[in-house]
VODREN-282150 format. One line per 4 residues: number of its first residue (from 1); their letters; for each residue x, y negated, z of C-alpha. Coordinates in steps of 0.2 Angstrom, whole numbers, plus 2048, in hexadecimal, padded with zeros to 3 digits. Layout:
# residues N
NUM) A) X/Y/Z  ...
***
This chain:
# residues 636
1) GGSA) 8D4/8F5/8A9  8C5/8F4/89C  8B2/8F1/89F  8B2/8FF/8AC
5) NNPG) 8C0/8F5/8B6  8B7/8E4/8B3  8A4/8E6/8B4  8A2/8D4/8B7
9) LAAG) 8A7/8CE/8A7  89E/8DC/89E  88D/8D7/8A7  88F/8C5/8A4
13) SSAF) 892/8C8/891  882/8D2/890  878/8C6/898  87E/8B9/88C
17) MAGA) 87B/8C3/87D  86A/8C7/884  865/8B5/885  86F/8AD/876
21) GAGT) 861/8AD/86A  853/8A7/876  851/896/86F  844/892/864
25) VIEP) 842/884/856  833/87C/850  832/87E/83E  824/872/836
29) KCGS) 81C/875/826  818/869/819  80A/871/810  7FB/869/818
33) WAKR) 804/858/817  805/85A/804  7F1/85E/803  7EE/84D/80D
37) AVAV) 7F9/844/802  7F1/84A/7F4  7E0/846/7FA  7E6/835/7FE
41) IKRS) 7E9/831/7EC  7DA/837/7E6  7CD/82A/7DF  7BC/829/7E8
45) WHTE) 7AD/830/7DF  7A3/821/7E1  7B1/816/7D9  7B0/821/7C9
49) ALPA) 79C/820/7CA  79D/80C/7CA  7A0/809/7B7  792/815/7B2
53) ALRV) 785/80C/7BE  78C/7FB/7B7  788/801/7A5  777/806/7A9
57) LDRK) 774/7F4/7B0  77B/7EE/7A1  76F/7F8/796  75F/7F2/79F
61) LAAL) 767/7E0/79E  769/7E2/78A  757/7E9/78A  750/7DA/793
65) AAQG) 75A/7CF/787  753/7D8/778  742/7D4/77F  745/7C2/77E
69) GQPE) 73E/7B6/771  73A/7A4/770  72D/7A0/77C  728/78F/775
73) EGAE) 726/793/763  71C/7A4/768  711/799/773  70E/78B/765
77) ASAA) 70B/799/759  6FE/7A2/765  6F6/791/768  6F4/78D/756
81) ASLR) 6ED/79D/753  6E0/79B/761  6DB/78A/75A  6D9/790/748
85) SSGG) 6CD/79E/74E  6C3/794/759  6BD/78B/749  6B5/77D/751
89) AMSK) 6BB/76B/755  6C4/768/765  6C9/759/76E  6DC/754/770
93) VAIR) 6DA/758/783  6D3/76B/77F  6E1/76D/773  6EE/767/77F
97) AALA) 6E6/773/78C  6E6/782/780  6F9/77E/77C  6FC/77D/78F
101) KERL) 6F4/78D/792  6FE/797/785  70D/78F/78B  70A/794/79B
105) KSRT) 708/7A6/797  717/7A5/78D  722/79E/79B  71B/7AB/7A8
109) VSAE) 721/7B9/79D  731/7B2/79A  734/7AD/7AD  730/7BF/7B1
113) RYRQ) 73D/7C5/7A5  74B/7BB/7AC  746/7BE/7BD  748/7D2/7BA
117) RTEL) 75A/7CD/7B1  75F/7C4/7C0  75B/7D2/7CB  764/7DE/7C1
121) LCDA) 774/7D2/7C1  771/7D1/7D4  772/7E4/7D6  782/7E5/7CB
125) VARL) 78B/7D7/7D6  785/7E0/7E6  78C/7F1/7E0  79D/7E9/7DB
129) EAAE) 79F/7E1/7EB  79B/7F2/7F4  7A8/7FA/7EA  7B4/7EC/7EE
133) SAGS) 7B3/7EE/800  7B6/801/802  7C8/803/7FD  7D3/7FF/80D
137) NSIE) 7D2/812/814  7DE/81A/808  7EC/80E/80E  7EA/813/820
141) QADK) 7EA/825/81C  7FB/823/812  802/81A/821  7FE/829/82B
145) LLND) 805/835/81F  816/82B/821  815/82C/834  813/840/833
149) ADDM) 822/840/828  82C/836/835  826/843/842  82C/852/838
153) LLTL) 83E/84B/835  83F/848/847  83A/859/84C  846/861/840
157) DIGV) 855/856/845  852/85C/858  852/86F/852  862/86D/848
161) KELI) 86A/865/857  864/873/863  86B/880/856  87C/878/855
165) VNQE) 87E/876/868  879/889/869  887/88E/85C  894/885/867
169) DLKK) 88F/88F/876  891/89F/86D  8A1/89B/866  8A8/897/878
173) DEDQ) 8A1/8A7/87F  8A9/8B1/871  8BA/8A9/874  8B9/8AE/887
177) VTKA) 8B4/8BF/884  8C1/8C2/876  8CF/8BA/881  8CB/8C6/890
181) LQQQ) 8CA/8D6/885  8DA/8D1/87D  8E3/8CF/88D  8DD/8DF/893
185) IHSI) 8E2/8E8/883  8F4/8E0/885  8F5/8E6/896  8F2/8F7/891
189) KETA) 8FD/8F8/883  90B/8F0/88E  908/8FE/89B  907/90C/88D
193) SSRA) 919/905/886  921/906/898  91A/918/89A  922/91D/88A
197) VRRS) 933/916/88F  932/91F/89F  92D/92F/896  93C/92E/88C
201) ELEA) 947/92C/89A  940/93A/8A3  942/945/894  955/941/894
205) KRQQ) 956/944/8A7  94D/954/8A3  95B/959/896  967/954/8A4
209) LLMS) 95F/95B/8B3  959/96D/8B0  956/96F/8C3  948/963/8C3
213) LEEV) 93F/969/8B3  92F/96D/8BC  92D/95C/8C5  932/954/8B5
217) DMQL) 925/95E/8AC  918/95B/8B8  91C/948/8B7  91C/948/8A4
221) NQIN) 90B/950/8A4  904/943/8B0  90C/935/8A5  903/93E/895
225) EETS) 8F3/93F/89D  8F3/92C/8A3  8FA/928/892  8EA/930/889
229) TWER) 8E0/928/896  8E6/917/892  8E5/919/87F  8D3/91F/880
233) QAKE) 8CF/90F/88A  8D8/904/87E  8CE/90D/870  8BE/90A/879
237) LEGK) 8C3/8F7/87B  8C6/8F4/86A  8B6/8FD/865  8AD/8F1/872
241) LQEQ) 8B7/8E2/86A  8B1/8E6/859  8A0/8E8/85E  8A0/8D8/867
245) RQHY) 8A7/8CE/859  89A/8D6/84D  88D/8D1/859  892/8BF/85A
249) DEMI) 895/8BE/848  883/8C4/845  87D/8B7/851  887/8A9/849
253) AGSF) 881/8AE/838  86F/8AE/83D  872/89D/845  878/897/834
257) CRQK) 86A/89E/82B  85E/895/837  868/885/835  867/887/822
261) RLAD) 854/88A/823  852/87A/82D  85D/871/822  851/875/813
265) EKLR) 841/871/81D  84A/860/821  84E/85D/80F  83C/861/80B
269) AATC) 835/856/819  840/847/812  839/84A/800  827/84A/808
273) KECA) 82B/839/811  831/832/800  821/838/7F8  818/830/806
277) HTAL) 81F/820/801  81C/822/7EF  80A/827/7F3  808/817/7FD
281) DVVR) 80E/80D/7F0  803/816/7E3  7F3/813/7EF  7F8/801/7F0
285) REED) 7FB/7FE/7DE  7EA/807/7DA  7E2/7FD/7E7  7E8/7EC/7DF
289) RRLS) 7E2/7F2/7CE  7D2/7F7/7D4  7D0/7E7/7DD  7D6/7DD/7CE
293) ELAV) 7C9/7E6/7C3  7BA/7E3/7CF  7C0/7D0/7D1  7BE/7CE/7BE
297) QLRR) 7AE/7D7/7BD  7A7/7CD/7CC  7AD/7BD/7C4  7A5/7C1/7B2
301) RRAD) 794/7C8/7BB  793/7B9/7C7  795/7AE/7B7  788/7B6/7AE
305) LRRT) 77E/7B6/7BF  77F/7A3/7BE  77A/7A1/7AD  76C/7AD/7AE
309) CAAY) 765/7A5/7BE  766/794/7B6  75D/79C/7A7  750/7A3/7B2
313) LREE) 74E/793/7BB  74C/789/7AB  73F/796/7A7  735/793/7B7
317) RLCM) 737/781/7B6  72F/781/7A4  722/78D/7AB  71F/781/7BA
321) EAAG) 71D/772/7AD  712/77C/7A3  707/780/7B3  708/76D/7B8
325) ECLQ) 702/768/7A6  6F4/773/7A7  6EF/76D/7B7  6F0/75B/7B0
329) VSTQ) 6E6/75F/7A1  6D9/767/7AB  6D7/758/7B6  6D7/74C/7A8
333) NQNP) 6CA/757/79E  6B9/751/7A3  6B0/758/795  69D/75A/79A
337) GSSP) 69B/769/78F  6A9/773/797  6A5/780/7A5  6AB/77B/7B7
341) DAEN) 6AF/78C/7BB  6BA/78E/7AD  6C3/77E/7B1  6C5/783/7C3
345) DIIL) 6CC/794/7BD  6DA/78B/7B2  6DE/780/7C2  6DF/790/7CD
349) QAST) 6E9/799/7C0  6F5/78B/7BD  6F7/788/7D1  6FA/79A/7D3
353) TLQG) 707/79B/7C5  70F/78B/7CC  711/791/7DE  716/7A3/7D8
357) AWRS) 724/79C/7CD  72A/791/7DC  72B/7A1/7E8  732/7AC/7DA
361) AGVV) 73F/79F/7D6  744/79E/7E9  745/7B0/7EB  751/7B2/7DD
365) LRRA) 75B/7A4/7E0  75D/7A9/7F3  765/7B8/7F0  76F/7B2/7DF
369) HLLM) 775/7A4/7EB  77D/7AE/7F8  786/7B9/7EB  78D/7A9/7E2
373) ESFQ) 791/7A1/7F2  79C/7B1/7F7  7A5/7AF/7E7  7A9/79C/7EA
377) DQAH) 7AF/7A0/7FC  7BA/7AE/7F6  7C2/7A3/7E7  7C6/795/7F3
381) AEGA) 7CE/7A1/7FF  7D8/7AA/7F1  7DE/799/7EB  7E4/793/7FC
385) AGAA) 7EC/7A2/7FF  7F6/7A2/7EF  7FB/791/7F1  802/795/803
389) EATA) 80C/7A4/7FC  812/79A/7EE  819/78B/7F9  821/796/807
393) IPAV) 833/794/807  83D/79B/816  847/78E/820  858/791/828
397) PIEE) 85C/787/838  86C/77F/834  86E/779/846  86E/78B/84D
401) VEKE) 87B/790/840  886/782/847  885/788/858  88F/799/853
405) GQDV) 89E/78E/84D  89A/791/83A  8A1/783/82E  891/77F/826
409) PAAQ) 893/772/817  887/763/816  87B/761/808  886/753/800
413) DADA) 895/75F/800  88C/76C/7F5  897/768/7E6  8A6/76A/7F0
417) FFER) 8A1/77A/7F8  89D/782/7E6  8AD/77C/7E0  8B7/784/7ED
421) ESAL) 8AC/794/7EA  8B0/793/7D7  8C3/791/7DA  8C1/7A2/7E3
425) GLEC) 8B9/7AB/7D4  8A7/7AD/7D3  89D/7BB/7C9  88B/7C0/7C7
429) VDCG) 885/7CB/7D5  87B/7D6/7C7  884/7D6/7B8  896/7D0/7BC
433) LTDV) 898/7C2/7AF  8A3/7B2/7B7  899/7A6/7AE  88D/7A3/7BD
437) DWAT) 883/792/7BF  875/799/7CB  874/7A0/7DB  867/7AB/7E6
441) VTYG) 865/7A3/7F7  85C/7B2/7FE  86C/7BD/7FD  879/7AF/7FC
445) AYLC) 87F/7B6/7EA  883/7AF/7D9  87A/7B1/7C9  87C/7AE/7B6
449) MDCA) 86F/7A5/7AD  866/7B6/7A7  866/7BE/7B7  860/7AE/7BF
453) GRHR) 851/7AF/7B4  84E/7C1/7B8  84F/7BD/7CB  842/7AF/7C9
457) GLGV) 835/7BC/7C2  838/7C5/7D3  82F/7B8/7DD  836/7AB/7EA
461) HLSF) 832/7B8/7F8  83F/7C4/7F0  84D/7B8/7E8  84C/7A5/7EB
465) VRSV) 857/79F/7DB  860/78E/7DB  86B/785/7CF  87D/782/7D5
469) SMDR) 87F/773/7CA  86E/76B/7C8  864/76E/7D8  864/766/7E8
473) WTPE) 86B/771/7F5  867/770/809  873/773/816  869/782/81B
477) QLAR) 86B/789/80A  87D/786/809  87F/78F/81A  876/79E/813
481) MRLG) 882/79F/804  891/79D/80F  88C/7AB/81B  887/7B5/80C
485) GTSK) 891/7B8/7FB  891/7C3/7EC  89F/7CE/7F2  897/7D2/803
489) FQRF) 887/7D7/7FA  88F/7E1/7EE  899/7EB/7FC  889/7ED/805
493) LDGY) 880/7F5/7F6  88F/801/7F4  889/809/803  879/810/7FA
497) PELR) 87D/81A/7EB  86C/818/7E3  86F/804/7E2  87F/804/7DA
501) ITPR) 877/806/7C8  879/7F4/7BF  867/7EE/7BE  866/7EB/7AB
505) TPDL) 853/7EE/7AB  846/7E5/7B3  841/7F5/7BC  852/7F9/7C4
509) LTAR) 853/7E6/7C9  842/7E7/7D2  846/7F8/7D9  857/7F1/7E0
513) YTSR) 84F/7E1/7E9  83F/7E9/7EF  849/7F7/7F7  84B/7F9/80A
517) AASY) 85E/7F5/808  85A/7E5/800  84E/7DF/80D  859/7E4/81B
521) YRQL) 867/7D9/814  85B/7CB/812  855/7CD/826  867/7CF/82A
525) LDFR) 86C/7BE/822  85C/7B5/82A  862/7BC/83B  874/7B7/839
529) CQGD) 86F/7A5/832  865/7A3/843  875/7A4/84C  86F/7A6/85F
533) GDPA) 866/7B7/85D  869/7C6/868  875/7D2/860  86A/7E0/866
537) DEPQ) 85B/7D9/85C  866/7DA/84B  85D/7E4/83E  863/7F5/83A
541) PPPV) 867/7FB/82A  85D/809/821  866/81A/820  86E/81D/80F
545) SEGH) 862/82A/80A  853/81D/80C  85C/80D/807  855/80E/7F4
549) LPDP) 843/811/7F9  837/802/7F6  834/7F7/805  821/7F8/80A
553) SVSA) 821/7E7/811  826/7DF/801  822/7E0/7EF  828/7DA/7DE
557) KGAG) 81E/7CB/7D4  813/7D9/7CE  809/7D7/7DD  808/7C5/7DB
561) AAGA) 804/7C8/7C9  7F5/7D3/7CF  7F0/7C4/7DB  7F1/7B8/7CC
565) SMAP) 7E7/7C3/7C1  7D9/7C3/7CE  7DA/7B1/7D0  7CF/7A6/7C4
569) RADD) 7D7/79F/7B6  7D6/78C/7B1  7C9/78E/7A3  7C0/79B/7AC
573) AAAD) 7BF/78F/7BB  7B9/781/7AF  7AB/78D/7A9  7A7/791/7BB
577) EADI) 7A4/77E/7BE  79A/77C/7AF  78F/78B/7B4  78D/785/7C5
581) KALD) 789/773/7BF  77C/779/7B3  774/783/7C1  774/774/7CD
585) EEIE) 76C/76A/7BF  75E/778/7BD  75B/778/7CF  75A/765/7D0
589) ALLG) 74D/766/7C1  742/774/7C8  742/769/7D9  73C/75A/7CE
593) VYKD) 72F/764/7C5  728/76B/7D4  727/759/7DC  71E/753/7CB
597) CTGR) 712/762/7CD  70E/761/7DF  712/750/7E5  71D/757/7F2
601) AATF) 72F/754/7F3  739/765/7F6  74C/768/7FA  757/777/7F6
605) QDLV) 754/77E/808  741/77C/804  743/787/7F4  74E/795/7FC
609) GTIA) 74C/794/80D  759/797/81B  766/7A2/814  76E/7AE/821
613) KPKP) 77F/7B5/81A  780/7C6/81C  78E/7CE/827  79C/7D7/81C
617) RPAV) 799/7EA/81E  7A8/7F3/823  7AE/801/817  7A8/813/81B
621) AYPA) 7B6/820/81B  7B2/832/817  7BE/841/819  7C6/848/80A
625) SSAV) 7BC/859/80C  7AA/852/811  79D/84D/805  799/83A/803
629) PATA) 786/837/804  77F/82F/7F4  777/820/7FF  789/81B/804
633) AIPN) 78F/817/7F3  785/808/7F1  77C/800/800  76A/7FA/7FD
***
């Protein structure tokens, strides 16, 4: 029978077709993610405005420098003019008093000018320090973009898996329905065939038996009616079969279209993830470059600040000496013809100038000392960090390797070990030359002389290079060479098509050994050299599509070069030491003049008071779409 004779099958098929497409797949979009990535790599406006502000301060400093002159020559000339204009005879004490007063005026003006110059330099250094402490937010946003790209990839993978399961279920249901309908058609055709045979038999019998013609005709009519009914049912079932096939074909085609869209979306998401890594590298390189430039400007400005501060203290000291000389001359001048009020005014003015110069020098030196002290602490910290990084060489525990039963050669057997390796045939891991006298311990592979020099340029954190014949080898290093090997490393790189290219340029060499695949190989050798690690903790290799991408946890020697450019050079350090020594001498001379003028001994703490180091201000993060207030760029 057909669907009328098997209503359960038809009802089950209709119910399945009604709910076949009920599944939904989340299709993530990458548009908003790309806008955030563009916002991360934009440079902040207050960083762009910093050079203009520094140029304004430089113009002010140039204007103050243009106003400078020779204070002693001007004072002497002014004093000589005043003596000539007096016309009368003056005593030596009066002449000394007049000269001292003129020098006092000149030193006061010069000290004020140097004080203004020192204040401007302090503002410039404060602006640069504020700009230097405001650059860590962009790296955090780039890391968040990378996490969002991973989430999009995970969502798309789940959707593709659901569609694949749905397609398999649809194919199974189609096979079942097709099989049932084909069985029904076959049964009907067999029945029709048997009826046709029977009809032929009856027709022959009709020819033979004329007496039973009516009965045979009735049977023939009945058989004809049944045959037409069966043929009609067969045609209906064949039409239904075609409809079912067309329906399932449309559903499968729609599923394939959705799968293609999700595959395209997955490809875009992988591209977005790669863009996230690129954006993170761009942000880090920009941050390193910006910090390097700020460090150079800060070092230059601080050196200028030390020299200017020393010049300012020298002027204040000369001003105090002039004031002390006025006090001494006024005290020694016992001319009965002179007015006591005038002498008292001179003494009061000199004392006021002396105390004002002392307080002004203390205020300026207090602020400048904090800035110069932070620079010295930073320089010492950078030097210590650089020395620690340069001397850090990973060690491999030979005892743990021996626990696994590895045949580890001793240090004195290094020559025999390399002779055995050379007998097997060695070649350079990068260029393929057979003349190899060097090795990279990091990967357990051999190098020619040229490639060894290029590996040294990568830094010891990426490739630690040793000479096979000239250097002394430790048991740990020999164990790593035995576990590694040039052929093993080359076979590993063959699994990543982007890394198969021969690194003939520095960029290709850096791309190979800073990739995630090379980082995984280093970690795998470290793990296997330890010997007793849990196999579940063994590092997992990166996917083939991501093995050539740069590893964010490592960098080439360019990062070290940036740090080296920020560190002071030998001649800069010598100049800084000379400036610091000159500043200390001026401070000591100022303290000595104050003691000579007042009769009281004073220390550096008496001059500047108690200096409280300010706490570092955290960087203020503003959203990309919000406006940054003007007061946040350069704090007061």
